[in-house]
C-alpha positions in Angstrom: -92.3 120.8 -29.0 -89.2 119.8 -27.2 -89.3 122.9 -25.0 -93.0 122.4 -24.2 -92.4 118.8 -23.2 -89.4 119.8 -21.2 -91.5 122.4 -19.3 -94.3 119.9 -18.7 -91.8 117.4 -17.3 -90.2 120.0 -15.0 -93.6 121.1 -13.6 -94.6 117.5 -13.0 -91.3 116.7 -11.4 -91.5 119.6 -9.0 -95.1 119.0 -8.1 -94.5 115.4 -7.4 -91.6 115.9 -5.0 -93.2 118.8 -3.3 -96.4 116.9 -2.6 -94.3 113.9 -1.4 -92.3 116.0 1.1 -95.4 117.9 2.4 -97.3 114.7 3.0 -94.3 113.3 4.9 -94.1 116.4 7.1 -97.9 116.3 7.8 -97.7 112.5 8.6 -94.8 113.1 11.0 -96.7 115.8 12.8 -99.7 113.6 13.1 -97.6 110.8 14.4 -96.0 113.0 17.1 -99.4 114.4 18.2 -100.9 110.9 18.4 -97.9 109.7 20.5 -98.1 112.7 22.8 -101.8 112.0 23.4 -101.1 108.4 24.0 -98.4 109.2 26.6 -100.8 111.7 28.4 -103.5 109.0 28.5 -101.0 106.5 29.9 -99.9 109.0 32.6 -103.5 109.6 33.6 -104.2 105.9 33.8 -101.0 105.3 35.9 -102.0 108.1 38.3 -105.4 106.6 38.8 -103.8 103.2 39.5 -101.5 104.7 42.1 -104.5 106.3 43.9 -106.3 103.0 43.9 -103.3 101.2 45.4 -103.0 103.8 48.2 -106.6 103.4 49.1 -106.2 99.6 49.2 -103.1 100.0 51.4 -105.1 102.1 53.9 -107.9 99.6 54.0 -105.4 96.7 54.7 -103.9 98.7 57.6 -107.4 99.2 59.1 -108.1 95.5 58.8 -104.8 94.7 60.5 -105.6 97.0 63.4 -109.0 95.3 63.9 -107.4 91.9 63.9 -104.8 93.0 66.6 -107.6 94.3 68.8 -109.6 91.0 68.5 -106.4 89.0 69.4 -105.9 91.1 72.6 -109.5 90.5 73.6 -109.0 86.7 73.2 -105.9 86.8 75.4 -107.9 88.4 78.2 -110.5 85.6 78.0 -107.7 83.0 78.3 -106.3 84.7 81.5 -109.7 84.6 83.0 -110.0 80.9 82.3 -106.7 80.1 84.1 -107.8 82.1 87.1 -111.0 80.2 87.2 -109.1 76.9 87.2 -106.9 78.1 90.1 -110.0 79.0 92.1 -111.4 75.6 91.4 -108.4 73.8 93.1 -108.7 76.1 96.1 -112.3 75.3 96.4 -111.7 71.6 96.5 -109.8 71.9 99.8 -112.6 73.9 101.3 -115.2 71.4 100.2 -113.6 68.6 102.2 -114.9 70.4 105.4 -118.3 69.0 105.1 -120.2 66.5 102.9 -123.4 68.4 103.1 -121.9 71.5 101.9 -120.2 69.4 99.1 -123.5 67.9 98.0 -125.0 71.3 97.8 -122.1 72.6 95.9 -121.8 69.6 93.5 -124.8 70.6 91.7 -123.4 74.1 91.6 -120.0 72.9 90.3 -121.6 70.7 87.6 -123.3 73.7 86.3 -120.0 75.5 86.3 -118.3 72.6 84.5 -120.8 72.8 81.8 -120.1 76.5 81.5 -116.3 75.7 81.5 -116.8 73.2 78.6 -118.7 75.7 76.7 -116.0 78.3 77.4 -113.3 75.8 76.2 -115.2 75.2 72.9 -115.5 78.9 72.4 -111.7 79.3 73.1 -110.9 76.6 70.4 -113.1 78.4 67.9 -111.3 81.7 68.7 -107.9 80.0 68.2 -109.0 78.8 64.8 -110.2 82.3 63.9 -106.8 83.7 65.0 -105.0 81.2 62.7 -107.2 82.2 59.7 -106.7 85.9 60.4 -102.9 85.4 60.7 -102.9 83.7 57.2 -105.1 86.6 55.8 -102.6 89.1 57.3 -99.7 87.3 55.5 -101.5 87.5 52.2 -102.3 91.2 52.7 -98.7 91.9 53.4 -97.6 90.2 50.2 -100.2 92.2 48.2 -98.9 95.4 49.8 -95.4 94.5 48.7 -96.5 93.9 45.1 -98.5 97.1 45.1 -95.3 99.0 46.2 -93.3 97.4 43.4 -95.9 98.4 40.8 -95.9 101.9 42.2 -92.1 102.1 41.7 -92.4 100.8 38.1 -95.1 103.4 37.3 -92.9 106.2 38.7 -90.1 105.1 36.4 -92.4 105.0 33.3 -93.7 108.5 34.2 -90.1 109.8 34.3 -89.4 108.3 30.8 -92.7 109.8 29.5 -91.8 113.2 30.7 -88.4 113.0 29.0 -90.1 112.0 25.7 -92.6 114.9 26.0 -89.6 117.3 26.3 -88.0 115.8 23.2 -91.3 116.2 21.3 -91.4 119.9 22.2 -87.9 120.4 20.9 -88.8 118.7 17.6 -91.9 120.9 17.3 -89.7 124.0 17.7 -87.4 122.7 14.9 -90.4 122.0 12.6 -91.7 125.6 13.1 -88.3 127.0 12.2 -88.3 124.8 9.0 -91.7 126.1 8.1 -90.5 129.7 8.3 -87.7 128.9 5.9 -90.1 127.2 3.5 -92.3 130.2 3.4 -89.3 132.4 2.5 -88.4 130.0 -0.3 -92.0 130.1 -1.6 -91.7 133.8 -2.3 -88.6 133.3 -4.3 -90.1 130.5 -6.4 -93.2 132.5 -7.3 -91.0 134.8 -9.3 -89.5 131.8 -11.1 -93.0 130.4 -11.9 -94.0 133.7 -13.6 -90.9 133.5 -15.9 -91.8 129.8 -16.8 -95.4 130.9 -17.7 -94.1 133.5 -20.2 -91.9 130.8 -21.8 -94.9 128.5 -21.9 -97.0 131.0 -23.9 -94.2 131.3 -26.5 -94.0 127.6 -26.8 -97.8 127.3 -27.4 -97.4 129.6 -30.5 -94.7 127.3 -31.9 -97.0 124.3 -31.3 -99.8 125.9 -33.4 -97.4 126.4 -36.3 -96.3 122.8 -36.2 -100.0 121.6 -36.2 -100.6 123.5 -39.4 -97.7 121.8 -41.1 -98.9 118.4 -39.9 -102.4 119.0 -41.4 -100.8 119.2 -44.8 -99.1 115.9 -44.3 -102.5 114.4 -43.3 -104.0 115.4 -46.7 -101.1 113.6 -48.5 -101.7 110.5 -46.5 -105.4 110.7 -47.3 -104.6 110.4 -51.0 -102.6 107.3 -50.3 -105.6 105.9 -48.4 -107.8 106.1 -51.5 -105.4 103.8 -53.4 -105.6 101.3 -50.6 -109.4 101.3 -50.6 -109.3 100.2 -54.2 -107.3 97.1 -53.3 -109.7 96.5 -50.5 -112.7 96.4 -52.8 -111.0 93.8 -55.0 -110.3 91.7 -52.0 -113.9 91.8 -50.9 -115.0 90.4 -54.3 -112.4 87.6 -54.0 -113.8 86.7 -50.5 -117.2 86.3 -52.0 -115.9 84.0 -54.7 -114.2 81.9 -52.1 -117.5 81.5 -50.2 -119.2 80.4 -53.4 -116.5 77.8 -53.9 -117.1 76.5 -50.4 -120.8 76.2 -51.2 -120.0 74.3 -54.4 -117.7 71.9 -52.6 -120.3 71.1 -50.0 -122.9 70.5 -52.8 -120.5 68.2 -54.6 -119.9 66.3 -51.4 -123.6 65.8 -51.0 -124.0 64.6 -54.6 -121.1 62.2 -54.1 -122.9 60.8 -51.1 -126.1 60.3 -53.0 -124.3 58.7 -55.9 -122.5 56.3 -53.6 -125.9 55.3 -52.0 -127.3 54.7 -55.5 -124.3 52.6 -56.4 -124.6 50.5 -53.3 -128.3 49.8 -54.2 -127.3 48.8 -57.8 -124.5 46.5 -56.4 -127.1 44.8 -54.1 -129.4 44.2 -57.1 -126.5 42.7 -59.1 -125.6 40.5 -56.2 -129.2 39.1 -56.2 -129.0 38.5 -60.0 -125.7 36.7 -59.6 -127.3 34.4 -57.0 -130.2 33.7 -59.3 -127.9 32.8 -62.3 -125.7 30.5 -60.1 -128.9 28.6 -59.0 -129.9 28.3 -62.7 -126.5 27.0 -63.7 -126.5 24.4 -60.9 -129.9 23.2 -62.1 -128.7 23.1 -65.7 -125.7 21.0 -64.8 -127.9 18.5 -62.9 -130.2 18.2 -65.9 -127.2 17.8 -68.2 -125.8 14.9 -66.2 -129.2 13.2 -66.2 -129.5 13.6 -69.9 -126.0 12.2 -70.5 -126.9 9.1 -68.5 -130.2 8.7 -70.4 -128.3 9.1 -73.7 -125.8 6.4 -72.8 -128.6 4.0 -71.8 -130.6 4.8 -75.0 -127.5 4.2 -77.2 -127.0 0.7 -75.7 -130.7 0.0 -76.1 -130.8 1.3 -79.7 -127.7 -0.7 -80.7 -129.3 -3.8 -79.5 -132.9 -3.2 -80.7 -133.1 -0.5 -83.3 -132.4 -1.2 -87.1 -130.0 0.7 -89.2 -132.4 3.3 -90.6 -133.6 4.3 -87.3 -130.0 4.3 -86.0 -128.9 6.8 -88.7 -131.9 9.0 -87.9 -131.0 8.8 -84.2 -127.4 9.5 -85.0 -128.4 12.7 -86.8 -130.5 13.7 -83.8 -127.5 12.9 -81.6 -125.3 15.3 -83.7 -127.9 18.0 -83.4 -128.1 17.5 -79.6 -124.3 17.6 -79.4 -124.3 20.9 -81.1 -126.9 22.3 -78.8 -124.9 21.0 -75.9 -121.8 22.7 -77.2 -123.7 26.0 -77.5 -125.0 25.5 -74.0 -121.4 24.9 -72.7 -120.2 28.0 -74.4 -123.0 30.0 -72.8 -122.1 28.4 -69.5 -118.4 29.5 -69.9 -119.4 33.0 -70.9 -121.7 33.2 -67.8 -118.9 31.8 -65.6 -116.5 34.5 -67.0 -119.1 37.2 -66.4 -119.6 35.8 -62.9 -115.9 36.0 -62.1 -115.7 39.5 -63.6 -118.7 40.6 -61.6 -117.2 39.1 -58.4 -114.0 41.0 -59.0 -115.9 44.2 -59.7 -117.9 43.5 -56.5 -114.7 43.1 -54.4 -113.2 46.3 -56.0 -116.5 48.2 -55.4 -116.6 47.0 -51.8 -113.0 48.1 -51.3 -113.7 51.4 -53.0 -116.8 51.9 -50.9 -114.9 51.3 -47.7 -112.2 53.8 -48.8 -114.8 56.3 -49.8 -116.6 55.9 -46.5 -113.4 56.4 -44.6 -112.6 59.5 -46.7 -116.1 60.8 -46.2 -115.7 60.4 -42.4 -112.3 62.2 -42.6 -113.8 64.9 -44.8 -116.6 65.4 -42.3 -114.1 65.7 -39.5 -112.0 68.1 -41.4 -115.1 70.2 -42.3 -116.1 70.2 -38.6 -112.6 71.2 -37.6 -112.5 74.0 -40.2 -115.9 75.2 -39.1 -114.8 75.3 -35.5 -111.6 77.1 -36.5 -113.6 79.6 -38.5 -116.1 80.2 -35.6 -113.2 80.6 -33.2 -111.4 83.1 -35.3 -114.6 84.9 -36.2 -115.5 85.4 -32.5 -111.9 86.6 -31.9 -112.0 89.0 -34.8 -115.4 90.4 -33.6 -114.0 90.9 -30.1 -110.9 92.7 -31.5 -113.0 94.9 -33.7 -115.3 95.8 -30.8 -112.4 96.7 -28.6 -110.9 98.8 -31.4 -114.2 100.5 -32.0 -114.6 101.2 -28.2 -111.0 102.6 -28.0 -111.5 104.8 -31.0 -114.7 106.2 -29.6 -113.1 106.9 -26.2 -110.1 108.6 -27.8 -112.3 110.8 -30.0 -112.3 114.5 -28.8 -115.9 115.0 -29.8 -116.6 113.1 -32.9 -119.8 111.4 -33.8 -120.3 107.6 -33.4 -120.6 105.3 -36.3 -124.1 105.2 -37.9 -124.1 101.4 -38.5 -125.6 99.2 -35.8 -123.7 96.2 -34.7 -124.7 92.8 -35.9 -123.4 89.2 -36.2 -122.6 88.4 -39.8 -123.2 84.8 -40.9 -120.3 82.4 -41.5 -120.9 81.7 -45.1 -122.8 84.3 -47.2 -123.8 84.5 -50.8 -122.2 86.7 -53.4 -125.3 89.0 -53.5 -125.2 89.6 -49.8 -121.4 90.4 -49.9 -122.1 92.8 -52.8 -124.9 94.6 -50.9 -122.9 94.7 -47.6 -119.8 96.2 -49.4 -121.7 99.2 -50.8 -123.7 99.7 -47.5 -120.5 99.9 -45.3 -118.3 101.9 -47.8 -118.8 105.3 -46.1 -118.3 104.0 -42.6 -115.0 102.3 -43.7 -113.7 105.6 -45.0 -114.6 107.6 -41.9 -113.1 105.1 -39.5 -109.9 104.8 -41.6 -109.5 108.5 -41.6 -110.0 108.7 -37.8 -107.6 105.8 -37.3 -104.9 107.4 -39.4 -105.3 110.6 -37.4 -104.9 108.7 -34.2 -101.8 106.9 -35.5 -100.2 110.3 -36.4 -101.0 111.6 -32.9 -99.4 108.5 -31.4 -96.3 109.1 -33.5 -96.1 112.7 -32.4 -96.6 111.7 -28.7 -93.9 109.0 -29.0 -91.5 111.6 -30.5 -92.3 114.1 -27.8 -91.8 111.4 -25.2 -88.4 110.5 -26.5 -87.3 114.2 -26.7 -88.7 114.8 -23.2 -86.9 111.8 -21.8 -83.6 113.0 -23.4 -84.2 116.5 -22.0 -85.0 115.1 -18.5 -81.8 113.0 -18.6 -79.7 116.0 -19.3 -81.4 118.5 -17.0 -81.8 116.1 -14.1 -78.2 116.4 -13.2 -78.4 120.1 -13.2 -81.4 120.0 -10.9 -79.7 117.7 -8.5 -76.8 120.1 -8.2 -79.1 123.0 -7.6 -81.1 121.0 -5.1 -77.9 120.1 -3.1 -77.2 123.8 -2.9 -80.7 125.1 -2.0 -81.8 122.2 0.1 -83.7 119.4 -1.7 -86.7 119.4 0.5 -87.3 123.2 0.3 -86.9 123.2 -3.5 -89.4 120.3 -4.1 -92.0 121.9 -1.8 -91.9 125.2 -3.6 -94.2 124.5 -6.6 -97.2 123.4 -4.6 -99.6 126.2 -5.8 -98.8 126.5 -9.5 -101.6 126.9 -12.0 -100.5 124.6 -14.7 -100.9 121.5 -12.6 -104.1 120.2 -14.2 -102.8 120.8 -17.8 -99.7 118.6 -17.1 -101.7 115.8 -15.6 -104.1 115.7 -18.5 -101.3 115.6 -21.0 -99.5 112.8 -19.2 -102.7 110.8 -19.0 -103.3 111.2 -22.8 -99.8 110.1 -23.5 -100.2 107.0 -21.4 -103.5 106.1 -23.0 -102.1 106.5 -26.5 -99.1 104.3 -25.7 -101.5 101.6 -24.4 -103.6 101.9 -27.6 -100.5 101.6 -29.8 -99.4 98.4 -28.0 -102.8 96.9 -28.3 -103.0 97.7 -32.0 -99.6 96.0 -32.6 -100.6 92.9 -30.7 -103.9 92.6 -32.6 -102.1 93.1 -36.0 -99.7 90.3 -35.2 -102.5 87.9 -34.1 -104.5 88.8 -37.3 -101.6 88.1 -39.6 -101.0 84.7 -38.0 -104.7 83.9 -38.3 -104.7 84.9 -42.0 -101.7 82.8 -42.8 -103.2 79.8 -41.1 -106.5 80.2 -43.0 -104.7 80.5 -46.3 -102.8 77.3 -45.7 -106.0 75.5 -44.7 -107.8 76.7 -47.8 -104.9 75.5 -50.0 -105.0 72.1 -48.4 -108.8 72.0 -48.9 -108.4 72.9 -52.6 -105.8 70.1 -53.1 -108.0 67.6 -51.3 -111.1 68.5 -53.3 -109.0 68.1 -56.5 -107.9 64.6 -55.4 -111.5 63.6 -54.5 -112.8 64.8 -57.9 -110.2 62.8 -59.7 -111.0 59.7 -57.8 -114.8 60.3 -58.4 -114.3 60.8 -62.1 -112.2 57.6 -62.3 -115.0 55.6 -60.5 -117.6 57.1 -62.8 -115.6 56.1 -65.9 -115.4 52.5 -64.6 -119.2 52.4 -64.0 -119.9 54.1 -67.3 -121.3 57.3 -65.8 -120.4 60.8 -67.2 -117.6 62.6 -65.3 -118.3 65.7 -63.2 -116.8 69.2 -64.0 -113.6 69.6 -62.0 -113.7 72.6 -59.5 -110.8 71.9 -57.2 -108.2 72.7 -59.8 -110.0 75.9 -60.8 -110.1 76.9 -57.1 -106.3 76.3 -56.8 -105.6 78.2 -60.0 -107.7 81.2 -58.7 -105.7 81.0 -55.4 -102.4 81.1 -57.3 -103.6 83.9 -59.6 -104.5 86.0 -56.6 -100.9 86.0 -55.3 -99.7 87.5 -58.7 -102.6 90.0 -58.9 -102.0 91.3 -55.4 -98.5 92.6 -56.1 -99.6 94.2 -59.4 -102.6 96.0 -57.7 -100.4 97.7 -55.2 -99.8 101.3 -56.3 -96.3 102.8 -56.4 -97.4 105.5 -53.9 -98.3 102.8 -51.3 -95.3 100.5 -51.6 -92.7 103.0 -50.2 -95.0 103.9 -47.4 -95.4 100.2 -46.6 -91.7 99.6 -46.6 -90.7 102.7 -44.6 -93.3 102.5 -41.9 -94.4 98.9 -41.3 -96.1 99.9 -38.0 -98.5 102.3 -39.7 -99.5 99.9 -42.4 -100.2 97.0 -40.0 -102.2 99.1 -37.5 -104.2 100.8 -40.3 -105.2 97.5 -41.8 -106.6 96.4 -38.4 -108.3 99.7 -37.3 -109.8 100.2 -40.8 -112.3 97.4 -40.2 -115.7 98.6 -39.0 -117.5 97.0 -36.0 -120.1 95.6 -38.3 -117.7 93.9 -40.7 -118.4 90.3 -41.9 -117.2 87.5 -39.7 -115.2 85.7 -42.4 -111.5 86.0 -41.7 -110.3 86.3 -45.3 -108.5 89.5 -44.4 -107.2 91.9 -47.1 -103.8 91.2 -48.5 -102.5 94.5 -47.1 -102.0 92.6 -43.9 -99.4 90.3 -45.5 -96.5 92.3 -44.1 -93.2 90.5 -43.3 -92.6 89.1 -39.9 -89.4 91.1 -39.5 -91.3 94.4 -39.5 -93.6 93.2 -36.8 -90.7 92.2 -34.6 -89.2 95.7 -35.2 -92.5 97.2 -34.1 -92.5 95.1 -30.9 -88.9 96.0 -30.0 -89.4 99.8 -30.7 -92.6 99.9 -28.5 -90.9 98.0 -25.7 -88.0 100.5 -25.8 -90.5 103.4 -25.7 -92.2 101.9 -22.7 
């Protein structure tokens, strides 16, 4: 296996660097071609600009010539005007000869003056046009200078571009020479590839022998798996018992609430009776005071008016009345004592009622919190199981899917439903556990192969670097471009990566599951202790009120919980314990992956998950090193 992994790594290493270098060469060629094309386009555009500038220069020269001709014609008109003025002065002397001739000629000269004025206005306009044309000529001369400067710059850029084109041609010749050398090296490396293929065939035979030996080990592990399934069955029954205990606790709480309501009603009736008795006592006291006053008045009247015989008879009546009064006072004292006792009981009952109400509120809050926790962990367990089921189906080479349809299991179920569900999902548990253990073994093999391959690569990489420095690194990496085993190497590397990801996910889910199980165990212990306390308080209240006590269930629940810890260690078979101690990673991942996708949502996980925290930390560190 070490040789095969070494060969696969070698092929992958060569293919990678050869591809990389070939892609670099192709990209460089494309870059040079694109730059050459850009330079040619720039040269064409610059030549077109030069032609445009030459045409514009010619047009400007033509315009200048036209302006010069117009200026010369304007100068001729000005000379004619000066000659005309000179003739005018001469004519003035001749006009002094005769007035008649002057009168005749005045009209003629007026007409000429008008013509002269019109000529002056035309001359002024022509002068303005000359000034504008001179300004235009200056602007055109400046534009001609800028065009000449741009032409010089374009000529310099053309020179630089021509030099770069020459450099590109030289680089192209060098690249052609390198390609010729690469073709020669390809022929040499084809012979080496044939030798590697023969070695690869030998290594495949060795791999087949190793697979046969590993199948025997799988059978031995399957026997260990049967022992673990027995413990799993026992744990399922205990989960059902716990659910029944939860039902009982809820029923007891409801009964307590009903009893407290009845007791409040009785207390209200007794309060009404107490008010009635107090009213009667007050009336009796009033009557007694009246009677005493009447007796005192009668004694005085009798002493004064009644004879001795009647007095003795009245005295006897008085003694009888005194006895009846003593009996009434005794009854009064008894009623007063009962009233005080009832008031004390009333105050105690009110205090106990308030306490019980507060405790009921706290219990309701605790129950709601526990239900929220259970719903949260149930949803999380379902998501983890679905992801594991999906990963197992993806990693299967061609196996069949599980026959059980997915469904949401209720939070609290009866014992009968657990019993039926256990026998219904027994076969699917076994299939998925077998498949999971096979995947774990494959992951182990691939991890070992990866380690050996990494060691081999570390040792042989130096040798390769020395050979590459001798035979030119670029040529050596480009040589293995057309090998046939390229697809096989890629598929193996992809499978290795997928299995590493799966192993990491399994370890994370195992750690989360163990933490959740510990948390739920602590919560259930606290619930059992709290139920026990509530039952004791309830029984004490019932004894005070003269009611029969209830059967205690919280203590039985705690005892069952403590018994489970002792039974778990006894149920573990001797064949399983060394496997759990030597390979903590396999035990933790098997306990998670063995759960089917349709498992119940209760998070009372099997006790095989109660691995120590140190083993989980070792799994994390080993997987991080592998990665």
